C-alpha positions as CSV (number, residue, x, y, z in Angstrom):
1,X,0.0,0.0,0.0
2,X,1.6,3.3,-1.0
3,X,2.0,5.8,1.6
4,X,0.3,9.2,0.8
5,X,3.6,11.7,1.9
6,X,7.3,11.4,1.8
7,X,8.1,9.3,4.9
8,X,10.9,7.4,6.4
9,X,10.2,4.3,8.0
10,X,12.5,2.5,10.4
11,X,14.2,-0.7,10.3
12,X,15.1,-2.6,13.3
13,X,17.6,-5.8,12.7
14,X,16.9,-8.4,15.1
15,X,17.4,-11.9,13.6
16,X,20.7,-12.6,14.8
17,X,21.2,-15.6,17.0
18,X,22.8,-13.6,19.9
19,X,25.5,-15.9,20.4
20,X,27.9,-13.9,22.3
21,X,25.2,-12.6,24.7
22,X,23.9,-16.3,25.1
23,X,20.2,-15.2,25.0
24,X,18.2,-13.1,22.6
25,X,18.9,-9.2,23.0
26,X,15.4,-8.0,21.6
27,X,13.6,-9.1,24.6
28,X,16.2,-8.3,27.2
29,X,14.6,-5.7,29.9
30,X,16.1,-2.5,30.1
31,X,15.9,0.0,32.7
32,X,14.2,2.3,33.8
33,X,10.9,0.5,33.3
34,X,12.3,-2.8,32.6
35,X,11.0,-2.3,28.8
36,X,12.5,-4.8,26.3
37,X,15.2,-3.5,24.0
38,X,13.0,-3.8,20.8
39,X,10.1,-1.6,22.9
40,X,12.6,1.2,23.7
41,X,13.9,1.2,20.4
42,X,10.3,1.2,18.5
43,X,9.2,3.6,20.8
44,X,12.1,6.2,20.4
45,X,12.3,5.9,16.2
46,X,8.4,6.3,16.3
47,X,8.2,9.3,18.7
48,X,11.1,10.5,16.9
49,X,9.3,10.9,14.0
50,X,9.7,7.6,11.9
51,X,6.7,6.6,10.4
52,X,6.8,2.9,11.6
53,X,9.3,0.5,12.8
54,X,9.8,-2.5,10.9
55,X,11.3,-5.3,13.2
56,X,13.2,-7.7,11.2
57,X,13.4,-11.2,13.0
58,X,13.6,-15.0,12.1
59,X,10.2,-16.7,11.3
60,X,10.4,-18.8,13.7
61,X,10.9,-16.3,16.4
62,X,7.2,-16.1,17.7
63,X,8.3,-14.5,21.1
64,X,9.7,-11.5,19.4
65,X,6.5,-11.6,17.0
66,X,4.3,-11.3,19.8
67,X,6.4,-8.6,21.5
68,X,6.0,-6.8,18.4
69,X,2.3,-7.1,18.2
70,X,2.0,-5.6,22.0
71,X,4.1,-2.2,20.9
72,X,2.3,0.9,21.4
73,X,3.5,2.3,18.3
74,X,3.0,1.3,14.6
75,X,5.1,-1.6,14.1
76,X,5.4,-4.6,12.1
77,X,7.2,-7.9,12.2
78,X,9.3,-9.0,9.1
79,X,10.4,-12.2,8.3
80,X,13.8,-13.0,7.2
81,X,14.4,-16.7,6.0
82,X,17.6,-15.9,5.1
83,X,19.2,-14.6,8.5
84,X,21.8,-17.0,8.4
85,X,23.3,-15.1,5.6
86,X,24.2,-12.0,7.7
87,X,22.9,-8.7,9.2
88,X,22.6,-7.2,5.4
89,X,20.2,-9.8,4.8
90,X,18.0,-8.2,7.6
91,X,18.5,-4.8,5.7
92,X,17.2,-6.0,2.8
93,X,14.3,-7.7,4.0
94,X,13.3,-4.8,6.0
95,X,14.1,-2.9,2.9
96,X,11.8,-5.0,0.8
97,X,8.8,-4.1,3.7
98,X,9.4,-0.5,3.7
99,X,9.6,0.5,0.1
100,X,6.9,1.8,-1.3
101,X,5.9,4.8,-3.1
102,X,6.5,7.9,-1.3
103,X,9.4,6.4,1.2
104,X,12.4,9.0,0.6
105,X,14.7,6.9,3.1
106,X,15.0,4.3,6.0
107,X,16.5,4.6,9.3
108,X,18.5,1.5,10.1
109,X,19.5,0.1,13.6
110,X,20.3,-2.8,15.5
111,X,18.4,-4.0,18.1
112,X,21.3,-3.9,20.5
113,X,21.5,-0.2,20.7
114,X,18.8,0.1,23.0
115,X,19.6,3.6,24.6
116,X,19.2,5.5,21.4
117,X,16.5,8.4,22.0
118,X,13.7,10.0,20.2
119,X,15.6,13.4,19.9
120,X,18.3,11.6,18.2
121,X,16.0,10.3,15.6
122,X,14.3,13.7,15.1
123,X,17.9,15.3,14.6
124,X,18.7,12.9,11.8
125,X,15.6,12.8,10.0
126,X,15.6,17.1,10.2
127,X,19.1,16.9,8.7
128,X,18.1,14.8,5.9
129,X,15.2,16.7,5.4
130,X,17.4,20.0,5.0
131,X,18.9,18.7,1.8
132,X,21.6,16.5,3.2
133,X,23.9,13.9,1.7
134,X,22.2,10.4,0.7
135,X,23.5,9.1,4.2
136,X,23.1,10.7,7.5
137,X,24.7,9.0,10.4
138,X,24.5,9.5,14.5
139,X,27.9,10.2,16.0
140,X,29.3,10.6,19.3
141,X,32.3,12.0,20.3
142,X,34.1,11.3,16.8
143,X,32.6,7.7,16.9
144,X,29.9,6.5,14.3
145,X,26.8,4.9,15.8
146,X,23.4,4.0,14.7
147,X,20.9,5.2,13.6
148,X,22.0,5.4,10.2
149,X,19.4,7.4,7.8
150,X,19.8,5.7,4.0
151,X,18.2,7.8,1.3
152,X,16.2,6.3,-1.9
153,X,19.3,7.2,-3.7
154,X,21.1,4.5,-2.3
155,X,18.9,1.8,-1.9
156,X,19.8,-0.3,-5.1
157,X,23.3,0.2,-4.1
158,X,22.1,-1.6,-0.6
159,X,20.5,-4.3,-2.5
160,X,23.9,-5.2,-4.9
161,X,26.1,-4.8,-1.6
162,X,28.6,-7.4,-0.9
163,X,27.0,-9.5,1.9
164,X,30.2,-10.2,3.6
165,X,31.0,-6.5,3.6
166,X,27.5,-5.5,4.3
167,X,26.1,-1.7,4.6
168,X,29.4,-0.4,5.5
169,X,30.7,-0.9,1.8
170,X,28.0,1.4,0.7
171,X,28.9,3.7,3.4
172,X,32.5,4.0,2.1
173,X,31.4,4.1,-1.4
174,X,29.5,7.2,-0.6
175,X,31.7,8.6,1.8
176,X,31.7,12.0,-0.1
177,X,28.1,12.0,0.6
178,X,27.5,11.0,4.5
179,X,26.8,13.6,6.7
180,X,27.7,13.0,10.4
181,X,25.2,14.1,13.0
182,X,27.0,14.9,16.6
183,X,23.9,13.9,18.7
184,X,25.4,14.4,22.1
185,X,23.6,11.0,22.6
186,X,26.0,8.3,24.1
187,X,23.4,5.9,23.2
188,X,24.2,5.9,19.8
189,X,27.2,4.0,20.2
190,X,26.2,1.9,23.2
191,X,25.8,-1.4,21.5
192,X,25.1,-4.2,23.5
193,X,26.6,-7.5,22.3
194,X,28.0,-9.3,25.7
195,X,26.7,-10.0,29.1
196,X,29.2,-7.6,30.2
197,X,27.9,-5.0,27.9
198,X,24.5,-5.4,29.5
199,X,25.6,-5.2,33.2
200,X,27.3,-2.0,32.1
201,X,23.8,-0.6,31.4
202,X,22.7,2.3,33.4
203,X,20.6,0.8,36.1
């Protein structure tokens, strides 16, 4: 179904096996409030101005699907039957679900960045809509983080990217057009990959 205006949906990559964590990251509780990672991220994305949150997971992940159905914002579950082929496969599954007439770009973030804020999302969207380059990236103290906003101009490049390199290849290929937005938000670089990372989250 086409969108009726130029909109930017968000894609949350949540189809990994969380092998280093030892349990599914998307459903881990995160303080304050004990909301799950995927809940916090979806709310931040939508409250920041994303049209909807597309949560990409494995076809058999019924627990995550149920959590997505309970979210208080506009969200839907997108199956990635090729999840074992790497993160790019999830991005492309999300892009396939998101790409409709009226879509001018997509915000992309992994589910292991639970502390991103709505203000950060709003800043990225505003910068992109002001006529910035085809890729807008959140930065904190010189470190590149998430979300990353990919404009329609690079959708085909994403679809043809080397799976072994993923979206980074597109970022590198369009380096001259990448706009870094220094958000002042440490959450954009707070990736949670291990139990130690999780224990270090603010309580």
